[in-house]
C-alpha positions in Angstrom: 35.3 -7.7 -3.3 34.7 -9.0 -6.9 33.7 -12.5 -5.6 31.3 -10.9 -3.1 29.7 -8.9 -5.9 29.3 -12.0 -8.0 27.8 -13.9 -5.0 25.4 -11.1 -4.4 24.3 -11.0 -8.0 23.9 -14.8 -8.0 21.8 -14.6 -4.8 19.5 -12.0 -6.4 19.0 -14.0 -9.5 18.2 -17.1 -7.4 15.7 -15.0 -5.4 13.8 -14.2 -8.6 13.0 -17.9 -9.1 12.3 -18.8 -5.5 8.7 -19.3 -4.3 8.5 -18.9 -0.6 6.5 -21.3 1.6 3.5 -19.9 3.4 0.8 -21.1 5.8 -1.7 -18.6 4.4 -5.0 -20.3 3.6 -6.4 -19.9 0.1 -9.6 -18.5 1.8 -8.0 -15.1 2.3 -7.5 -14.4 -1.4 -11.1 -15.4 -2.0 -12.3 -13.1 0.8 -10.2 -10.3 -0.6 -11.6 -10.8 -4.1 -15.2 -10.7 -2.7 -14.6 -7.6 -0.6 -13.2 -5.8 -3.6 -15.4 -7.4 -6.3 -18.9 -7.0 -4.7 -18.7 -3.2 -4.5 -17.4 -3.1 -8.0 -20.3 -5.3 -9.3 -22.9 -3.2 -7.4 -21.4 0.0 -8.9 -21.5 -1.6 -12.4 -25.1 -2.7 -12.2 -26.2 0.7 -10.8 -24.3 2.4 -13.7 -22.0 4.2 -11.2 -18.7 2.3 -11.7 -16.9 5.4 -10.4 -18.5 4.9 -7.0 -17.9 1.2 -7.1 -14.2 1.7 -7.7 -14.1 4.1 -4.7 -16.0 1.6 -2.5 -13.8 -1.3 -3.3 -10.8 0.4 -1.7 -12.5 0.0 1.7 -12.8 -3.7 1.2 -9.0 -4.0 1.4 -9.3 -3.8 5.2 -10.0 -7.6 5.1 -6.2 -8.1 4.6 -5.6 -7.0 8.2 -7.6 -9.8 9.7 -5.4 -11.9 12.0 -5.6 -15.6 12.6 -6.6 -15.2 16.2 -9.8 -15.5 18.1 -13.1 -14.2 16.6 -13.2 -11.3 19.2 -9.6 -10.3 18.4 -10.3 -10.4 14.7 -13.3 -8.1 15.0 -11.6 -5.7 17.2 -8.6 -5.5 14.8 -10.8 -5.0 11.7 -13.0 -2.4 13.4 -9.9 -0.5 14.5 -8.4 -0.7 11.0 -11.7 0.4 9.5 -11.6 3.5 11.6 -8.1 4.0 10.4 -9.2 3.7 6.8 -11.8 6.4 7.4 -9.3 8.7 9.0 -6.8 8.1 6.2 -9.3 8.9 3.4 -10.7 11.9 5.2 -7.3 13.5 5.8 -6.3 12.9 2.2 -9.4 14.4 0.6 -9.9 17.3 3.0 -6.4 18.7 2.4 -6.4 18.0 -1.3 -7.3 21.6 -2.2 -3.6 22.7 -2.5 -0.6 20.6 -3.7 1.8 21.8 -1.0 -0.7 21.5 1.8 -1.7 18.1 0.5 1.9 16.8 0.4 2.6 18.1 4.0 -0.6 16.6 5.4 0.2 13.3 3.7 3.7 13.3 5.1 2.4 14.0 8.6 -0.2 11.3 8.3 2.4 8.8 7.0 4.5 9.7 10.1 1.6 9.0 12.4 0.4 5.8 10.5 3.9 4.3 10.7 4.3 5.1 14.4 0.9 3.7 15.4 1.1 0.5 13.3 4.6 -0.1 14.6 3.7 0.6 18.2 0.5 -1.6 18.0 2.5 -4.3 16.1 -0.1 -4.4 13.3 0.6 -7.4 11.1 1.6 -7.0 7.4 0.6 -5.1 5.3 1.2 -2.7 8.3 0.9 0.9 7.3 0.7 0.3 3.6 -3.1 0.5 2.9 -3.6 3.4 5.3 -1.1 5.5 3.5 -2.2 4.3 0.1 -5.8 5.3 0.8 -4.6 8.8 2.0 -2.5 9.1 -1.2 -5.4 8.2 -3.5 -7.8 10.6 -1.8 -5.2 13.3 -1.8 -5.1 13.1 -5.6 -8.9 13.2 -6.0 -10.5 16.4 -7.4 -11.3 18.6 -4.4 -15.1 18.9 -4.1 -16.3 19.7 -0.5 -19.9 18.8 -1.2 -19.0 15.2 -2.2 -16.7 14.5 0.8 -19.5 13.0 3.0 -20.6 10.7 0.2 -17.1 9.5 -0.5 -16.3 8.9 3.2 -19.7 7.1 3.6 -18.9 4.8 0.7 -15.5 3.8 2.3 -17.4 3.3 5.6 -20.0 1.0 4.0 -17.4 -1.1 2.2 -15.4 -1.6 5.4 -18.6 -2.6 7.2 -19.3 -5.1 4.5 -15.8 -6.5 4.7 -16.0 -6.8 8.5 -19.4 -8.5 8.3 -18.0 -11.0 5.8 -15.0 -11.6 8.0 -17.3 -12.3 11.0 -19.3 -14.9 9.1 -16.1 -16.5 7.8 -14.4 -16.5 11.2 -17.4 -18.1 13.0 -17.2 -20.9 10.4 -13.4 -21.3 10.2 -12.4 -21.3 13.9 -14.0 -24.7 14.4 -11.8 -26.2 11.7 -8.6 -24.2 12.2 -8.0 -23.3 15.8 -7.0 -19.7 16.3 -3.3 -18.9 16.8 -1.9 -16.9 19.6 -0.9 -13.4 18.7 2.9 -13.2 18.6 4.2 -10.0 20.2 7.7 -8.7 19.3 9.9 -6.6 21.6 9.1 -3.0 21.1 11.7 -0.8 19.4 13.2 2.1 21.4 11.0 5.1 21.3 13.7 7.1 19.4 13.9 4.3 16.8 10.1 4.4 16.2 10.1 8.2 15.9 13.2 8.2 13.6 11.7 5.6 11.3 8.3 7.3 11.2 10.0 10.7 10.4 11.9 9.2 7.5 8.7 7.5 6.1 6.8 10.8 6.5 9.4 12.9 4.8 9.8 10.6 1.8 6.1 9.9 1.3 5.3 13.6 1.6 8.2 14.5 -0.6 7.3 11.9 -3.3 3.7 13.3 -3.3 5.1 16.9 -3.7 7.3 15.7 -6.6 4.3 14.1 -8.3 2.1 17.2 -7.8 4.8 19.6 -9.1 5.3 17.4 -12.2 1.5 17.7 -12.7 1.1 14.0 -13.4 -2.3 12.6 -14.4 -2.6 10.2 -11.4 0.1 11.5 -9.0 -0.6 8.9 -6.3 1.4 6.3 -8.3 4.6 7.8 -7.2 4.0 7.8 -3.3 2.5 4.4 -3.5 5.5 3.0 -5.4 7.8 4.8 -2.9 5.9 3.2 0.0 5.9 -0.3 -1.5 9.7 -0.2 -1.8 10.2 1.2 1.7 8.2 -1.8 3.2 11.4 -3.9 3.1 12.9 -5.2 6.4 16.5 -4.3 5.7 18.6 -2.2 3.3 19.3 -5.2 1.1 15.6 -6.0 1.1 14.7 -2.4 0.2 16.9 -2.4 -2.9 15.8 -6.0 -3.7 12.2 -4.8 -3.6 13.1 -1.7 -5.7 14.7 -3.9 -8.4 11.9 -6.5 -8.3 9.3 -3.9 -8.5 10.8 -2.3 -11.6 11.3 -5.7 -13.2 7.8 -6.9 -12.2 6.3 -3.6 -13.4 8.1 -3.9 -16.8 6.6 -7.4 -17.4 3.3 -6.3 -15.9 3.1 -3.3 -18.2 3.5 -5.7 -21.1 0.6 -7.8 -19.8 -1.5 -4.7 -19.2 -0.7 -3.5 -22.8 -2.0 -6.9 -24.1 -5.2 -6.7 -22.0 -5.9 -3.1 -22.7 -5.4 -3.7 -26.5 -8.6 -5.8 -26.4 -10.4 -2.6 -25.3 -12.4 -4.2 -22.4 -15.7 -2.6 -21.5 -16.8 -1.7 -18.0 -17.7 -5.3 -17.2 -14.4 -6.5 -18.5 -12.6 -4.1 -16.2 -14.6 -5.4 -13.2 -14.0 -9.1 -13.9 -10.4 -8.4 -14.6 -9.9 -6.6 -11.3 -11.7 -9.4 -9.4 -9.5 -12.1 -11.0 -6.3 -10.2 -10.7 -7.0 -9.4 -7.0 -7.2 -13.1 -6.3 -4.0 -13.9 -8.2 -2.1 -11.1 -6.4 -3.2 -12.2 -2.9 -2.1 -15.8 -3.8 1.4 -14.6 -4.9 2.2 -11.6 -2.7 3.4 -13.8 0.3 5.3 -16.2 -2.0 7.1 -14.0 -4.6 7.0 -10.2 -4.6 8.2 -9.6 -8.2 5.7 -12.2 -9.6 2.9 -10.5 -7.6 3.9 -7.1 -9.0 3.4 -8.5 -12.6 -0.3 -8.8 -11.8 -0.5 -5.8 -9.4 0.4 -3.5 -12.3 -2.5 -4.4 -14.7 -4.9 -4.5 -11.7 -4.0 -1.0 -10.5 -4.2 0.2 -14.1 -7.6 -1.2 -14.4 -8.6 0.4 -11.1 -7.3 3.8 -12.3 -8.7 3.7 -15.8 -12.0 1.9 -15.5 -14.0 5.0 -14.7 -11.7 7.6 -16.1 -12.2 9.6 -19.3 -8.5 9.6 -20.1 -7.7 10.6 -23.7 -4.3 8.8 -23.6 -3.7 6.0 -26.0 -2.7 2.6 -24.6 1.0 3.2 -25.5 1.0 6.6 -23.9 -0.8 5.3 -20.8 1.7 2.4 -20.3 4.7 4.7 -20.8 3.3 7.3 -18.3 2.5 4.8 -15.6 5.9 3.0 -16.0 7.7 6.3 -15.6 5.6 7.1 -12.4 6.5 3.7 -10.9 10.2 4.0 -11.7 10.4 7.5 -10.1 8.5 6.3 -7.0 10.7 3.2 -6.7 13.9 5.2 -6.9 12.7 7.7 -4.2 11.7 4.7 -2.1 15.1 3.1 -2.5 16.8 6.3 -1.3 14.3 6.5 1.6 15.1 2.9 2.5 18.8 3.7 2.6 18.1 6.4 5.2 15.6 4.2 7.0 18.0 1.4 7.6 21.4 3.0 7.5 22.6 2.0 11.0 25.6 4.4 11.1 23.3 7.4 10.4 20.9 6.1 13.0 23.6 5.9 15.6 25.1 9.3 14.8 21.6 10.9 15.1 21.1 9.2 18.5 24.5 10.5 19.7 23.7 14.0 18.5 20.3 14.0 20.3 21.9 12.6 23.5 24.6 15.2 23.4 22.1 18.0 22.8 20.1 16.7 25.8 23.2 16.8 28.0 24.1 20.3 27.0 20.5 21.5 27.6 20.5 19.8 31.0 23.8 21.5 32.0 22.5 24.9 31.0 19.5 24.7 33.2 
């Protein structure tokens, strides 16, 4: 037992210094930076950085572009763009009450996980759909501004899809499209069980954040979701550990950057560069990517805000949010991948079905 524990700790330490190999082209981080950066720059030059920050979220749809034929790429991006609009709409329409908002987010997380699993959407899978719903659920409720906000998300997804079309027409001649790999579908109960766990914990984490009356409560459900993206129980806890470690270092980096008191243009350029670095690292080393995700998300959250918090207070608050979210995500991951619990639930449902069948 002791030797196994030592080996496990040794493996985890080795994983911290391992850069994974990837076939991902450097073009994708450049595209992601453009899709996020251009709306930000437009917002800056129009003196509406707040709208630019909202628009740049829609540009993240570019990360769902597969390496298949041009037609398949466009169909996928258009479908994901529609999903982005649905996600943002659900979040903002039900943001008028904390409990209603948490329940609607949980139900949407359930649906998003089930759909992306059934359609075998490539990574990042359900992440940005649920993230967008979480961010909009925490926005101030203003019914009159809803059409404008949804329109900005739609315009940015259209821009990203158009940029993807131009890129795809150019790149397929140099890099032949790959065949889309289909995996065996999970049993229907497994998909529903996983989706229910994701929905309960995402909705629950949002409720916790709302009840604590945090400044930007979406940090907790997003951190919870990021940890639950692991592919196994060990991967879940590894991600939780790496996220907290990466966040700690990233907060130090963010503290240094924010200490220089960057103006609006400094925030914009910082987000653009950090987005490129994150996309280069995320497929190679999760903890290292989180180091740069942390200041990037802080820049996104604070660039257009009128927060009265000092740099030290801001860093401490955001770190606490991420730790709470990561812990909730680790617990959710245990439920999500605990095979014994899964099997016991299956047996209980089958037994109930048999009893109901006999009573008819």
